[in-house]
C-alpha positions in Angstrom: 14.4 154.7 177.2 16.6 154.8 174.5 17.9 158.2 173.1 14.7 159.7 171.7 16.5 160.7 168.5 17.1 157.2 167.7 13.9 156.1 168.9 12.3 158.4 166.2 15.1 158.0 163.6 16.0 161.8 163.2 19.3 163.5 163.5 19.7 166.2 166.6 19.3 169.0 164.1 15.8 167.9 163.2 13.1 170.4 163.0 9.8 170.3 164.9 8.1 169.4 161.5 10.5 166.2 160.8 10.1 165.2 164.5 6.3 165.4 164.2 6.5 163.7 160.8 8.6 160.7 162.2 6.7 160.4 165.4 3.1 160.0 162.9 5.0 157.1 160.9 5.9 155.3 164.0 2.5 155.9 165.6 0.6 154.6 162.7 2.8 151.5 162.2 2.9 150.6 165.9 -0.4 151.8 167.4 -2.2 149.1 169.4 -5.5 149.3 167.2 -3.4 148.2 164.6 -1.4 145.5 166.5 -4.0 144.4 169.0 -2.1 141.0 169.7 1.5 142.4 169.5 3.2 143.3 172.8 6.1 144.4 171.0 4.6 147.0 168.9 2.8 148.4 171.9 6.1 148.6 173.5 7.4 150.6 170.7 4.4 152.8 170.4 4.8 153.6 174.1 8.5 154.3 173.5 7.8 156.5 170.4 5.4 158.6 172.5 7.4 159.2 175.1 10.5 160.2 172.7 7.8 162.6 170.9 6.6 164.0 174.3 10.2 164.8 175.3 11.6 166.3 172.1 8.2 168.3 171.3 8.8 170.3 174.4 11.4 173.0 173.7 12.7 173.5 177.2 13.1 169.6 177.9 14.6 169.1 174.4 17.0 171.7 175.4 17.9 170.1 178.9 18.4 166.7 177.1 20.6 168.3 174.5 22.8 169.9 177.2 22.7 166.9 179.2 21.0 168.0 181.9 18.1 165.4 181.8 18.2 161.7 180.6 15.8 160.1 178.0 13.0 159.5 180.3 13.3 163.3 181.4 14.9 162.8 185.0 17.7 164.9 185.9 21.2 163.8 185.7 23.0 163.5 189.3 26.7 164.7 188.5 28.0 163.1 191.7 26.4 159.6 191.5 28.2 156.8 189.9 26.3 153.4 189.9 29.8 151.4 189.3 31.2 152.9 192.5 29.1 150.5 194.5 31.2 147.4 193.4 34.5 146.8 195.5 34.1 150.0 197.4 35.2 150.0 201.2 33.8 152.6 203.4 33.0 152.6 207.1 29.2 153.2 207.9 28.3 156.0 210.1 29.2 155.4 213.8 30.6 151.9 212.6 27.1 150.5 212.5 26.8 149.5 208.9 28.4 146.5 207.3 31.8 146.6 206.0 32.7 147.2 202.4 29.6 148.7 201.3 27.8 152.4 201.1 25.7 153.5 204.1 22.3 155.1 203.3 23.8 158.4 204.5 26.9 157.9 201.8 24.3 157.4 199.0 22.3 160.5 200.1 25.4 162.6 199.9 26.5 161.2 196.7 23.1 162.7 195.3 23.4 165.8 197.1 27.0 166.4 195.7 25.5 166.8 192.2 23.7 170.1 193.6 27.0 171.5 195.0 26.8 170.7 198.6 25.9 168.0 201.1 24.0 167.9 204.2 25.6 168.7 207.2 25.9 166.8 210.3 23.5 163.8 210.7 20.5 162.9 208.7 18.0 164.0 211.0 17.0 167.7 211.6 19.6 169.2 209.1 19.2 172.3 206.9 20.1 172.3 203.3 22.4 174.8 202.0 19.9 176.9 199.9 17.8 179.0 202.1 17.8 176.8 205.4 14.8 174.7 204.1 14.4 171.5 206.0 15.9 168.7 204.2 14.2 165.3 204.3 16.0 162.3 203.4 12.9 160.2 202.8 11.2 162.4 200.4 10.0 160.4 197.4 9.0 157.4 199.7 5.8 156.0 200.3 4.4 156.2 203.9 5.4 152.3 204.5 9.2 153.3 203.8 9.1 152.0 200.3 10.2 154.0 197.2 7.7 155.9 195.3 6.7 154.4 192.0 4.7 156.3 189.4 2.0 154.1 187.9 1.6 152.9 184.3 0.5 155.0 181.6 -2.7 154.2 179.6 -3.6 154.8 176.0 -7.4 155.6 175.1 -8.8 156.3 172.1 -11.2 158.9 171.3 -13.2 160.0 168.2 -14.1 163.6 167.2 -16.2 164.7 164.4 -14.4 167.1 161.6 -16.7 169.9 162.9 -15.9 169.6 166.6 -12.1 169.2 165.6 -12.3 172.3 163.5 -14.0 174.4 166.3 -11.7 172.7 169.1 -14.6 171.7 170.8 -14.2 169.5 174.0 -15.1 165.9 173.7 -16.0 163.4 176.5 -13.6 160.4 176.8 -14.6 157.1 178.7 -11.5 155.8 180.6 -11.1 152.3 181.2 -12.4 152.6 184.7 -15.9 153.9 183.3 -15.1 157.4 184.6 -16.2 160.1 181.7 -13.7 163.0 181.3 -14.4 166.1 179.3 -11.2 166.6 177.2 -10.1 170.1 175.9 -9.1 169.6 172.3 -5.9 171.7 171.2 -6.2 174.0 168.3 -5.6 172.3 165.1 -5.4 168.8 166.4 -4.3 166.2 164.1 -5.1 162.5 163.4 -3.2 160.3 165.7 -2.2 163.1 167.8 -2.3 162.2 171.4 -3.2 164.6 174.8 -1.7 163.7 177.7 -4.2 163.6 181.0 -1.7 164.0 184.0 -2.6 161.6 186.7 -5.6 159.9 185.0 -3.4 156.6 184.2 -3.0 153.4 186.3 -2.3 154.0 190.0 1.0 153.3 191.6 2.9 153.3 194.8 2.6 157.0 194.9 1.8 159.0 192.0 -0.4 157.7 189.3 0.6 157.3 185.8 -1.0 159.5 183.0 -3.5 158.8 180.3 -2.5 159.0 176.8 -5.7 159.9 174.5 -5.1 159.2 171.0 -7.5 161.5 168.7 -9.3 159.8 165.9 -11.3 161.5 163.3 -14.9 160.1 162.8 -15.8 159.1 159.1 -18.1 162.1 158.0 -21.0 161.7 156.1 -20.7 164.9 154.3 -17.0 165.5 153.7 -13.9 163.6 152.3 -10.6 164.6 153.6 -7.4 165.2 151.8 -5.0 166.8 154.3 -6.3 170.0 155.1 -8.6 170.3 151.9 -12.2 169.0 152.0 -14.4 167.5 149.4 -18.0 167.4 149.5 -21.0 166.3 146.8 -24.0 168.6 145.8 -26.7 167.2 144.1 -28.6 169.0 141.2 -31.8 168.5 139.5 -31.3 168.5 135.4 -33.2 171.7 135.4 -30.9 173.5 137.8 -27.9 172.5 135.9 -29.4 173.7 132.7 -31.2 177.0 134.2 -28.9 178.0 137.0 -29.8 177.8 140.6 -29.1 178.9 144.1 -27.9 176.0 146.2 -26.9 175.5 149.7 -23.4 174.0 150.4 -22.4 172.5 153.5 -18.8 173.7 155.2 -17.4 173.3 158.8 -18.5 176.6 159.6 -22.3 176.1 158.6 -23.9 176.3 155.2 -23.3 178.9 152.5 -25.3 179.6 149.5 -24.0 179.4 146.2 -25.4 180.9 142.6 -24.8 178.7 139.9 -24.9 180.2 136.5 -26.9 178.6 133.6 -25.3 175.5 132.0 -22.9 175.1 134.9 -19.9 173.0 134.2 -20.6 170.0 136.4 -17.2 168.2 135.3 -15.2 170.7 137.3 -15.2 171.0 141.2 -16.1 174.3 142.5 -13.3 175.5 145.0 -14.3 177.6 148.0 -10.9 179.0 149.5 -10.2 178.7 153.0 -13.3 176.5 153.8 -11.2 173.6 154.4 -10.1 171.9 157.8 -9.2 174.8 160.1 -9.1 177.4 157.4 -5.5 175.8 156.2 -7.1 174.4 153.1 -10.0 174.6 150.5 -13.3 173.1 150.1 -14.2 171.4 146.9 -17.5 171.1 145.7 -18.5 168.3 143.1 -22.0 168.8 141.5 -23.9 165.8 140.7 -27.0 165.9 138.3 -29.6 163.7 139.5 -32.2 162.6 136.9 -36.1 162.2 138.3 -36.6 158.8 139.7 -38.7 156.3 137.6 -38.0 158.1 134.3 -39.8 160.8 132.7 -41.3 160.6 128.9 -40.9 164.0 128.1 -37.4 163.9 129.2 -36.9 160.8 127.4 -38.2 162.6 124.1 -35.9 165.6 124.8 -33.1 163.4 125.1 -33.7 161.6 121.5 -34.3 164.8 120.2 -30.9 166.1 121.4 -29.0 162.7 120.5 -30.6 162.8 116.9 -30.7 166.5 116.1 -28.2 168.2 118.4 -25.7 165.7 119.7 -22.4 167.3 121.3 -19.2 165.6 122.6 -18.4 165.0 126.0 -15.4 162.5 125.7 -12.4 162.1 123.6 
């Protein structure tokens, strides 16, 4: 993978907020849902996600900045030089290897030198330099002798209601295999945020890949979201607006009761502080006066009287 800072388009001095903001823009632009028939966009989305996963982890970011790991999160081996294979000439152990190339033991020694030492003696039955533990040159290979390869990561979308997100309620996520997993939702989850499920991706030659669960908010029937702020509508009968009333208002924490004064101003939203998403925003209540269905002769007579005898200005 390319340098994660380059992938996200941020400097190395970028704050966590800047990194998250950059990732959200790229995720929104290249998400598979927005580009179902564009493999290039899928690749850019996966690349941006991997870059964010690395830089969002404080320990991994520090290791990368110090040059201890590469952009894929793999340790860098100080003594290994891939260019050294070309034109090199070393005799294989015991004369049994092909001339002009590295033997298996030579390659393993190159890797081990990055840890400050080399295996002593032959490749079988040796003990490593740290603590006398058995050193296995075939660690990281499959039972058939091939190199272990991690399976592909998969992207799965999951929808969650604002109420469940607000309360960090676990959600059921159906995987492509048909398996249903109960996924724990992090506190204050954001739209488009991904949750990594280790080992739930595609199988590989060894360790399976991961599942990246992308969180989507369901369209709410009661609330309209503006960042952390929420808006909702509450219907009033005409007489409630005129005479005042007690009305119940929905919130993400359950309904609350409001005392409306007589002649309440329905042109302005009522603000309930701290009743927005995650308590970080506010809830704005828009009052809507609803007239009786089918019309009403008495109401019409009153309206004509007010129009003719007591008009008042409501528009500039």
